[in-house]
N, C-alpha and C positions, 0 to 999 in steps of 0.2 A: 739819830733816829733810835739808836739803842737806848739812850737815856730817856727818850720819850716813851718807848715801849715799857721801860722799867719804872716809869713814873718818878724818875729822879731828875727831871728837867725843870729848870726855873721858868718863871713866867716870861722873863726877858728872852731866854733861849728858845722858848716855845714860839714867841712872836717872830724871832729871827728865822727859825726853821720854817714856819708857815710862809713867810715872805720868800724864802729860798725855794720852797716847793712850788710856789706859783710861777717861778722863773725857770727852774731846772727840770726838764722832762726826765732826765736820767735818774734823778733822785726820787721823783714821783713814781717811776717804774720800780725802783729799788724798794720804796716804801710799800708798794702794792705787793711785791713778792714777799717781803717780810711778813705782811699781814696774812698772806696765804700760808706761809710756813708756820706761823704761830697758831693758826686755826687747825692745821693738820696735826701739829704737835700736841695741842690741847686735846683734840679728839682721840688721837692714838693713845696717849698716855692715860687719859681718863678711862678709856675702855679696858686697858690692861691693868689698871690699878697698881701701877709700878711706881715706886719711889725713884726719882732721879735727881741729880744735883744740877746746878746751873751750868757747870762746865760741860756736862754731857749734852745739855740742850744746845749750848753754843757750838760744840763740836759738830753736832748734827746739822745745825743751821749752816755752818761753814761748808760742810760737805755738800749740802743741797745747793748752796749758792754756786759752788764750783761746778756742779753738774748742770746748773742753769746757765753756765758760761758767763758768770758775772765776775 
C-alpha cells in the first residue's frame, strides 16, 4: 500500500492489491487509516508551510499507527 500511495506501483501489483483488498478486511481498514493519516499530514504541513523529508513523515505515520493499536 505504501508503493500505491507513493505512485511507484506497477499495473500488475495494483491489480493484485485491489483483489487482495476485496478479500481482506484488515488491509482495507489499514488502507483507510493510511488515507486519513495522509490527509491529516497534508493539511497539517500545508498550514505550517514547513519543509519536511520523507523519513519524518514515515516516522510520524509509524507513531500514529502505534497509537491506533495497529
